[in-house]
C-alpha positions in Angstrom: -6.8 -12.9 1.7 -3.1 -13.0 2.7 -2.3 -15.3 -0.2 -4.1 -13.0 -2.6 -2.2 -9.9 -1.2 1.1 -11.7 -1.5 0.4 -12.8 -5.1 -1.0 -9.5 -6.4 1.2 -6.4 -6.6 -1.7 -4.1 -7.1 -5.1 -3.5 -5.5 -8.1 -1.1 -5.8 -9.2 1.2 -3.0 -12.6 2.8 -2.8 -11.8 6.4 -2.1 -13.2 9.5 -3.9 -13.3 7.1 -6.8 -11.8 3.6 -7.3 -8.0 4.1 -7.1 -5.4 1.6 -8.3 -2.3 1.3 -6.1 0.8 -0.9 -5.7 1.4 -2.4 -2.3 3.5 -4.7 -0.2 2.2 -7.5 2.0 4.3 -7.6 5.2 3.7 -8.9 8.7 0.0 -9.6 8.3 -1.0 -6.3 6.6 -0.9 -4.3 3.4 1.4 -1.3 3.2 1.2 1.5 0.7 3.1 4.7 0.0 1.2 7.8 -1.0 2.1 11.4 -1.6 5.1 13.2 -3.0 6.3 11.5 -6.2 4.4 8.3 -5.3 0.8 7.3 -6.0 -1.9 9.7 -5.2 -4.4 8.2 -2.8 -6.2 11.4 -1.6 -7.7 11.2 1.8 -6.6 7.7 2.6 -4.6 8.5 5.7 -7.6 10.4 7.2 -9.9 7.4 7.0 -10.6 4.8 9.7 -11.5 2.1 7.1 -11.3 1.5 3.4 -12.7 -1.1 1.0 -10.0 -3.1 -0.8 -10.3 -5.2 -3.9 -7.4 -7.6 -4.8 -7.1 -8.6 -8.4 -5.2 -11.4 -10.1 -1.8 -10.6 -11.6 -2.5 -13.0 -14.5 -5.9 -12.0 -15.8 -7.2 -9.1 -13.7 -10.0 -11.1 -12.2 -11.3 -10.2 -8.8 -9.6 -12.4 -6.1 -11.2 -11.0 -2.9 -12.8 -7.9 -1.4 -12.7 -6.8 2.2 -12.7 -3.8 4.5 -9.4 -2.8 6.2 -8.5 -0.6 9.1 -6.3 2.3 8.1 -3.4 3.6 10.1 -0.4 5.8 9.3 3.0 4.2 9.9 5.8 6.0 11.8 8.5 5.5 9.2 11.4 6.1 11.7 10.1 3.4 14.0 9.4 0.9 11.2 12.5 0.3 9.1 11.4 -3.2 8.3 8.3 -1.9 6.6 10.2 0.8 4.7 12.7 -1.8 3.5 9.9 -4.2 2.4 8.2 -1.4 0.4 11.5 -0.2 -1.1 12.3 -3.7 -2.2 8.9 -4.0 -4.0 8.9 -0.5 -5.5 9.5 -1.0 -9.3 11.0 1.6 -11.6 11.9 4.2 -9.0 14.1 6.9 -10.4 16.1 7.0 -7.1 16.0 3.5 -5.6 18.9 4.1 -3.2 17.2 7.3 -1.8 13.6 6.0 -1.5 13.6 5.8 2.4 14.8 9.4 2.7 12.4 10.7 0.0 9.5 8.9 1.6 10.3 10.2 5.0 10.5 13.8 3.6 7.6 13.7 1.1 5.3 10.7 1.5 3.1 8.9 4.0 3.2 5.1 4.5 -0.2 3.6 5.3 -1.0 0.2 6.9 -4.2 -1.5 5.9 -5.1 -4.2 8.3 -7.8 -6.6 6.9 -10.9 -6.9 9.0 -12.4 -10.4 9.3 
């Protein structure tokens, strides 16, 4: 699972409908940014668990599926997580201001895979 999350920059979440999302694997978990100008993942932060599907970067084939515990990240207390996400965020219009924009407008969510 960890290897798949490291190799894949995107995943699918089962929310109100399947939702595609970019993510970062960091310190044993998947991290996502939702809200504001970032990807819309409605209701994710209110869930206890979510179903995750990782797909191959190369051909889109399903790599692995699992359930993950959902928790909201305190951005001020987690600068390493924010830095990892900012590093992996492609094509941001304001790369140098991502942490401030996320703190103001977005939610960072941690998905911890359940065995």
